[in-house]
MOPAC internal coordinates of N, CA, C and O (Angstrom, degrees):
PM7 1SCF
backbone

  N    0.0000 0     0.00 0     0.00 0    0    0    0
  C    1.4271 1     0.00 0     0.00 0    1    0    0
  C    1.5215 1   108.84 1     0.00 0    2    1    0
  O    1.2310 1   119.62 1   143.68 1    3    2    1
  N    1.3228 1   118.34 1   -36.32 1    3    2    1
  C    1.4512 1   119.55 1   179.83 1    5    3    2
  C    1.5216 1   111.45 1   -64.94 1    6    5    3
  O    1.2310 1   120.37 1   141.64 1    7    6    5
  N    1.3283 1   116.90 1   -38.36 1    7    6    5
  C    1.4840 1   119.66 1  -179.40 1    9    7    6
  C    1.4856 1   111.39 1   -66.28 1   10    9    7
  O    1.2310 1   120.11 1   133.13 1   11   10    9
  N    1.3309 1   117.40 1   -46.87 1   11   10    9
  C    1.4713 1   119.21 1  -176.86 1   13   11   10
  C    1.5217 1   109.97 1   -66.92 1   14   13   11
  O    1.2310 1   120.35 1   145.10 1   15   14   13
  N    1.3371 1   116.93 1   -34.90 1   15   14   13
  C    1.4872 1   119.47 1   175.48 1   17   15   14
  C    1.5005 1   111.13 1   -63.57 1   18   17   15
  O    1.2310 1   120.08 1   136.79 1   19   18   17
  N    1.2953 1   117.46 1   -43.21 1   19   18   17
  C    1.4773 1   120.94 1   179.21 1   21   19   18
  C    1.5158 1   110.60 1   -64.91 1   22   21   19
  O    1.2310 1   119.95 1   134.02 1   23   22   21
  N    1.2983 1   117.69 1   -45.98 1   23   22   21
  C    1.4863 1   119.80 1   179.06 1   25   23   22
  C    1.5012 1   112.36 1   -62.24 1   26   25   23
  O    1.2310 1   120.22 1   134.43 1   27   26   25
  N    1.3125 1   117.19 1   -45.57 1   27   26   25
  C    1.4834 1   119.21 1   178.18 1   29   27   26
  C    1.5264 1   111.92 1   -59.27 1   30   29   27
  O    1.2310 1   120.53 1   138.11 1   31   30   29
  N    1.2772 1   116.59 1   -41.89 1   31   30   29
  C    1.4957 1   120.44 1   178.92 1   33   31   30
  C    1.5021 1   112.53 1   -64.99 1   34   33   31
  O    1.2310 1   120.57 1   156.11 1   35   34   33
  N    1.3245 1   116.52 1   -23.89 1   35   34   33
  C    1.4739 1   121.81 1   175.75 1   37   35   34
  C    1.5531 1   112.36 1   -89.33 1   38   37   35
  O    1.2310 1   121.25 1  -179.00 1   39   38   37
  N    1.3234 1   115.21 1     1.00 1   39   38   37
  C    1.4452 1   118.86 1   176.46 1   41   39   38
  C    1.5299 1   114.49 1    91.68 1   42   41   39
  O    1.2310 1   120.64 1  -171.18 1   43   42   41
  N    1.3287 1   116.38 1     8.82 1   43   42   41
  C    1.4598 1   120.81 1   179.62 1   45   43   42
  C    1.5359 1   108.22 1   -96.33 1   46   45   43
  O    1.2310 1   119.66 1   -65.09 1   47   46   45
  N    1.3249 1   118.26 1   114.91 1   47   46   45
  C    1.4751 1   119.53 1  -177.03 1   49   47   46
  C    1.5085 1   111.03 1   -68.08 1   50   49   47
  O    1.2310 1   121.17 1   -33.11 1   51   50   49
  N    1.2965 1   115.37 1   146.89 1   51   50   49
  C    1.4427 1   119.17 1  -178.55 1   53   51   50
  C    1.5024 1   110.42 1  -160.76 1   54   53   51
  O    1.2310 1   121.03 1   -10.40 1   55   54   53
  N    1.2926 1   115.63 1   169.60 1   55   54   53
  C    1.4619 1   123.73 1   176.77 1   57   55   54
  C    1.5141 1   108.03 1  -136.07 1   58   57   55
  O    1.2310 1   120.59 1   -46.95 1   59   58   57
  N    1.3090 1   116.49 1   133.05 1   59   58   57
  C    1.4606 1   123.37 1   176.95 1   61   59   58
  C    1.5224 1   106.65 1   -80.58 1   62   61   59
  O    1.2310 1   119.78 1   -57.01 1   63   62   61
  N    1.3264 1   118.02 1   122.99 1   63   62   61
  C    1.4532 1   123.96 1   178.15 1   65   63   62
  C    1.4875 1   110.80 1  -118.05 1   66   65   63
  O    1.2310 1   120.37 1   -50.77 1   67   66   65
  N    1.3112 1   116.90 1   129.23 1   67   66   65
  C    1.4791 1   122.48 1   178.67 1   69   67   66
  C    1.5519 1   107.55 1  -153.17 1   70   69   67
  O    1.2310 1   121.93 1   -12.57 1   71   70   69
  N    1.3159 1   113.91 1   167.43 1   71   70   69
  C    1.4597 1   116.59 1   175.21 1   73   71   70
  C    1.5190 1   109.84 1   -80.93 1   74   73   71
  O    1.2310 1   122.20 1   -20.89 1   75   74   73
  N    1.3167 1   113.39 1   159.11 1   75   74   73
  C    1.4776 1   121.55 1  -169.94 1   77   75   74
  C    1.4732 1   115.60 1   -60.19 1   78   77   75
  O    1.2310 1   118.86 1   161.06 1   79   78   77
  N    1.3051 1   119.77 1   -18.94 1   79   78   77
  C    1.4558 1   122.06 1  -179.55 1   81   79   78
  C    1.5270 1   110.26 1   -69.81 1   82   81   79
  O    1.2310 1   119.92 1   164.67 1   83   82   81
  N    1.3582 1   117.76 1   -15.33 1   83   82   81
  C    1.4457 1   121.34 1  -176.58 1   85   83   82
  C    1.5467 1   113.42 1  -101.81 1   86   85   83
  O    1.2310 1   119.80 1  -164.98 1   87   86   85
  N    1.3111 1   117.99 1    15.02 1   87   86   85
  C    1.4642 1   120.37 1  -178.49 1   89   87   86
  C    1.5229 1   110.94 1   -59.29 1   90   89   87
  O    1.2310 1   120.07 1   126.13 1   91   90   89
  N    1.3071 1   117.47 1   -53.87 1   91   90   89
  C    1.4827 1   120.29 1  -179.90 1   93   91   90
  C    1.5213 1   112.20 1   -61.77 1   94   93   91
  O    1.2310 1   119.82 1   137.76 1   95   94   93
  N    1.3109 1   117.94 1   -42.24 1   95   94   93
  C    1.4719 1   121.46 1   179.31 1   97   95   94
  C    1.5240 1   111.47 1   -60.80 1   98   97   95
  O    1.2310 1   121.14 1   136.41 1   99   98   97
  N    1.3469 1   115.42 1   -43.59 1   99   98   97
  C    1.4664 1   120.25 1  -179.25 1  101   99   98
  C    1.5287 1   110.36 1   -63.37 1  102  101   99
  O    1.2310 1   121.05 1   139.33 1  103  102  101
  N    1.2953 1   115.59 1   -40.67 1  103  102  101
  C    1.4841 1   119.25 1   179.32 1  105  103  102
  C    1.5347 1   109.11 1   -62.44 1  106  105  103
  O    1.2310 1   119.53 1   130.55 1  107  106  105
  N    1.3120 1   118.51 1   -49.45 1  107  106  105
  C    1.4634 1   121.80 1  -179.98 1  109  107  106
  C    1.5071 1   113.00 1   -63.02 1  110  109  107
  O    1.2310 1   119.66 1   139.91 1  111  110  109
  N    1.2998 1   118.25 1   -40.09 1  111  110  109
  C    1.4496 1   121.69 1   179.05 1  113  111  110
  C    1.5167 1   111.30 1   -66.80 1  114  113  111
  O    1.2310 1   120.76 1   139.22 1  115  114  113
  N    1.3205 1   116.15 1   -40.78 1  115  114  113
  C    1.4488 1   122.26 1   177.38 1  117  115  114
  C    1.5490 1   109.89 1   -62.13 1  118  117  115
  O    1.2310 1   120.52 1   138.45 1  119  118  117
  N    1.3319 1   116.61 1   -41.55 1  119  118  117
  C    1.4765 1   120.70 1   176.37 1  121  119  118
  C    1.5525 1   109.97 1   -61.42 1  122  121  119
  O    1.2310 1   120.92 1   136.00 1  123  122  121
  N    1.3044 1   115.84 1   -44.00 1  123  122  121
  C    1.4711 1   119.68 1  -179.72 1  125  123  122
  C    1.5131 1   112.94 1   -64.57 1  126  125  123
  O    1.2310 1   120.41 1   145.59 1  127  126  125
  N    1.3454 1   116.83 1   -34.41 1  127  126  125
  C    1.4427 1   121.37 1   178.45 1  129  127  126
  C    1.5138 1   113.43 1   -83.46 1  130  129  127
  O    1.2310 1   120.30 1   166.27 1  131  130  129
  N    1.3171 1   117.02 1   -13.73 1  131  130  129
  C    1.4568 1   120.35 1  -178.01 1  133  131  130
  C    1.4901 1   112.17 1    74.99 1  134  133  131
  O    1.2310 1   119.92 1  -152.10 1  135  134  133
  N    1.3176 1   117.75 1    27.90 1  135  134  133
  C    1.4364 1   122.88 1  -178.44 1  137  135  134
  C    1.5060 1   111.06 1  -151.23 1  138  137  135
  O    1.2310 1   120.86 1   -46.36 1  139  138  137
  N    1.3259 1   115.96 1   133.64 1  139  138  137
  C    1.4573 1   121.23 1   179.05 1  141  139  138
  C    1.5056 1   110.15 1  -120.26 1  142  141  139
  O    1.2310 1   120.02 1   -91.85 1  143  142  141
  N    1.3390 1   117.57 1    88.15 1  143  142  141
  C    1.4484 1   119.97 1  -179.34 1  145  143  142
  C    1.5173 1   110.70 1   -68.44 1  146  145  143
  O    1.2310 1   120.86 1   -16.82 1  147  146  145
  N    1.3559 1   115.96 1   163.18 1  147  146  145
  C    1.4640 1   120.60 1   170.82 1  149  147  146
  C    1.5097 1   105.89 1   -58.46 1  150  149  147
  O    1.2310 1   120.81 1   -39.90 1  151  150  149
  N    1.3282 1   116.07 1   140.10 1  151  150  149
  C    1.4295 1   121.31 1  -177.83 1  153  151  150
  C    1.5425 1   110.65 1  -130.15 1  154  153  151
  O    1.2310 1   121.47 1   -29.12 1  155  154  153
  N    1.2871 1   114.78 1   150.88 1  155  154  153
  C    1.4621 1   121.92 1   175.40 1  157  155  154
  C    1.5229 1   106.40 1  -138.60 1  158  157  155
  O    1.2310 1   120.88 1   -54.67 1  159  158  157
  N    1.3131 1   115.91 1   125.33 1  159  158  157
  C    1.4506 1   121.21 1   179.51 1  161  159  158
  C    1.5116 1   109.94 1  -111.72 1  162  161  159
  O    1.2310 1   121.03 1   -45.89 1  163  162  161
  N    1.3131 1   115.63 1   134.11 1  163  162  161
  C    1.4824 1   122.01 1   179.64 1  165  163  162
  C    1.5147 1   107.94 1  -109.92 1  166  165  163
  O    1.2310 1   121.74 1    -9.74 1  167  166  165
  N    1.3028 1   114.28 1   170.26 1  167  166  165
  C    1.4759 1   120.48 1  -179.95 1  169  167  166
  C    1.5359 1   111.94 1   -58.63 1  170  169  167
  O    1.2310 1   121.41 1   -36.27 1  171  170  169
  N    1.3280 1   114.90 1   143.73 1  171  170  169
  C    1.4054 1   121.76 1   176.38 1  173  171  170
  C    1.5304 1   107.03 1  -107.49 1  174  173  171
  O    1.2310 1   118.05 1   -31.18 1  175  174  173
  N    1.2791 1   121.32 1   148.82 1  175  174  173
  C    1.4801 1   128.10 1    -0.37 1  177  175  174
  C    1.5214 1   113.16 1   -88.33 1  178  177  175
  O    1.2310 1   120.81 1   -13.98 1  179  178  177
  N    1.2676 1   116.07 1   166.02 1  179  178  177
  C    1.4795 1   125.43 1   176.67 1  181  179  178
  C    1.5402 1   108.64 1   -97.32 1  182  181  179
  O    1.2310 1   121.85 1   134.33 1  183  182  181
  N    1.3446 1   114.07 1   -45.67 1  183  182  181
  C    1.4416 1   119.44 1  -174.93 1  185  183  182
  C    1.5336 1   110.92 1   -57.47 1  186  185  183
  O    1.2310 1   120.19 1   -38.76 1  187  186  185
  N    1.2708 1   117.24 1   141.24 1  187  186  185
  C    1.4575 1   125.70 1   177.17 1  189  187  186
  C    1.5023 1   115.57 1    71.42 1  190  189  187
  O    1.2310 1   119.19 1  -167.88 1  191  190  189
  N    1.3116 1   119.16 1    12.12 1  191  190  189
  C    1.4528 1   120.72 1   173.18 1  193  191  190
  C    1.5114 1   109.13 1   -76.78 1  194  193  191
  O    1.2310 1   121.25 1   -29.48 1  195  194  193
  N    1.3011 1   115.21 1   150.52 1  195  194  193
  C    1.4548 1   119.32 1   177.06 1  197  195  194
  C    1.5162 1   108.77 1   -76.87 1  198  197  195
  O    1.2310 1   120.39 1   -12.42 1  199  198  197
  N    1.3082 1   116.86 1   167.58 1  199  198  197
  C    1.4644 1   121.91 1   176.48 1  201  199  198
  C    1.5094 1   110.52 1   -58.31 1  202  201  199
  O    1.2310 1   120.60 1   136.90 1  203  202  201
  N    1.3265 1   116.46 1   -43.10 1  203  202  201
  C    1.4909 1   121.12 1  -179.92 1  205  203  202
  C    1.5206 1   111.41 1   -65.05 1  206  205  203
  O    1.2310 1   119.86 1   141.44 1  207  206  205
  N    1.3105 1   117.87 1   -38.56 1  207  206  205
  C    1.4626 1   121.45 1   176.35 1  209  207  206
  C    1.5097 1   111.65 1   -66.24 1  210  209  207
  O    1.2310 1   120.19 1   141.85 1  211  210  209
  N    1.3244 1   117.24 1   -38.15 1  211  210  209
  C    1.4595 1   121.25 1   178.07 1  213  211  210
  C    1.5781 1   110.00 1   -66.59 1  214  213  211
  O    1.2310 1   121.52 1   139.47 1  215  214  213
  N    1.3027 1   114.70 1   -40.53 1  215  214  213
  C    1.4755 1   117.52 1   178.26 1  217  215  214
  C    1.5177 1   111.00 1   -62.01 1  218  217  215
  O    1.2310 1   120.90 1   136.64 1  219  218  217
  N    1.3246 1   115.88 1   -43.36 1  219  218  217
  C    1.4658 1   121.50 1   177.72 1  221  219  218
  C    1.5202 1   110.75 1   -60.23 1  222  221  219
  O    1.2310 1   120.41 1   133.83 1  223  222  221
  N    1.3101 1   116.83 1   -46.17 1  223  222  221
  C    1.4745 1   122.96 1   178.09 1  225  223  222
  C    1.5149 1   110.52 1   -59.78 1  226  225  223
  O    1.2310 1   120.51 1   133.96 1  227  226  225
  N    1.3347 1   116.63 1   -46.04 1  227  226  225
  C    1.4792 1   119.70 1   179.55 1  229  227  226
  C    1.5418 1   111.21 1   -65.15 1  230  229  227
  O    1.2310 1   120.64 1   138.32 1  231  230  229
  N    1.3197 1   116.38 1   -41.68 1  231  230  229
  C    1.4678 1   120.93 1   179.99 1  233  231  230
  C    1.5328 1   109.70 1   -58.79 1  234  233  231
  O    1.2310 1   120.54 1   137.10 1  235  234  233
  N    1.3396 1   116.57 1   -42.90 1  235  234  233
  C    1.4604 1   121.29 1  -178.79 1  237  235  234
  C    1.5222 1   112.03 1   -66.31 1  238  237  235
  O    1.2310 1   120.22 1   150.58 1  239  238  237
  N    1.3424 1   117.19 1   -29.42 1  239  238  237
  C    1.4924 1   121.46 1  -175.32 1  241  239  238
  C    1.5476 1   110.52 1   -91.31 1  242  241  239
  O    1.2310 1   119.98 1   161.73 1  243  242  241
  N    1.3001 1   117.64 1   -18.27 1  243  242  241
  C    1.4469 1   122.33 1  -167.65 1  245  243  242
  C    1.5660 1   113.83 1   -56.89 1  246  245  243
  O    1.2310 1   120.56 1   129.07 1  247  246  245
  N    1.3227 1   116.54 1   -50.93 1  247  246  245
  C    1.4760 1   119.50 1  -177.77 1  249  247  246
  C    1.5096 1   112.93 1   -63.53 1  250  249  247
  O    1.2310 1   120.03 1   142.54 1  251  250  249
  N    1.3341 1   117.54 1   -37.46 1  251  250  249
  C    1.4381 1   121.16 1   178.49 1  253  251  250
  C    1.5478 1   110.11 1   -69.30 1  254  253  251
  O    1.2310 1   120.67 1   143.39 1  255  254  253
  N    1.3154 1   116.32 1   -36.61 1  255  254  253
  C    1.4716 1   120.55 1   179.33 1  257  255  254
  C    1.5365 1   109.69 1   -65.94 1  258  257  255
  O    1.2310 1   120.52 1   131.44 1  259  258  257
  N    1.3257 1   116.62 1   -48.56 1  259  258  257
  C    1.4841 1   119.60 1   178.27 1  261  259  258
  C    1.5091 1   111.34 1   -61.32 1  262  261  259
  O    1.2310 1   119.50 1   139.50 1  263  262  261
  N    1.3350 1   118.56 1   -40.50 1  263  262  261
  C    1.4630 1   121.25 1   178.43 1  265  263  262
  C    1.5192 1   110.70 1   -60.29 1  266  265  263
  O    1.2310 1   119.80 1   136.10 1  267  266  265
  N    1.3428 1   117.98 1   -43.90 1  267  266  265
  C    1.4617 1   121.09 1   178.56 1  269  267  266
  C    1.5043 1   112.12 1   -64.35 1  270  269  267
  O    1.2310 1   120.23 1   140.55 1  271  270  269
  N    1.3055 1   117.16 1   -39.45 1  271  270  269
  C    1.4499 1   122.24 1  -178.79 1  273  271  270
  C    1.5382 1   113.57 1   -68.78 1  274  273  271
  O    1.2310 1   120.84 1   149.95 1  275  274  273
  N    1.3353 1   116.00 1   -30.05 1  275  274  273
  C    1.4531 1   118.53 1  -173.16 1  277  275  274
  C    1.5086 1   112.26 1  -105.29 1  278  277  275
  O    1.2310 1   119.39 1   176.89 1  279  278  277
  N    1.3205 1   118.78 1    -3.11 1  279  278  277
  C    1.4668 1   121.57 1   178.88 1  281  279  278
  C    1.5369 1   110.52 1   -67.27 1  282  281  279
  O    1.2310 1   120.88 1   -36.13 1  283  282  281
  N    1.2732 1   115.92 1   143.87 1  283  282  281
  C    1.4818 1   119.80 1  -179.70 1  285  283  282
  C    1.5051 1   110.21 1   -83.30 1  286  285  283
  O    1.2310 1   120.10 1   180.00 1  287  286  285

């Protein structure tokens, strides 16, 4: 969250991506930082997924990520 906050403040567009278990934590940290970046949450867990499972997860998130990055 700190990295995306810093990049956004420098004018570099970005999206915070995390697994769904971190939804509440991301909200609280954003409130503490005074910044709510665009966020995208993917299925949890990430750990121990196979390469093919990670590719599927990334493919499912790709369009939403690009939309968030290119929205005005």
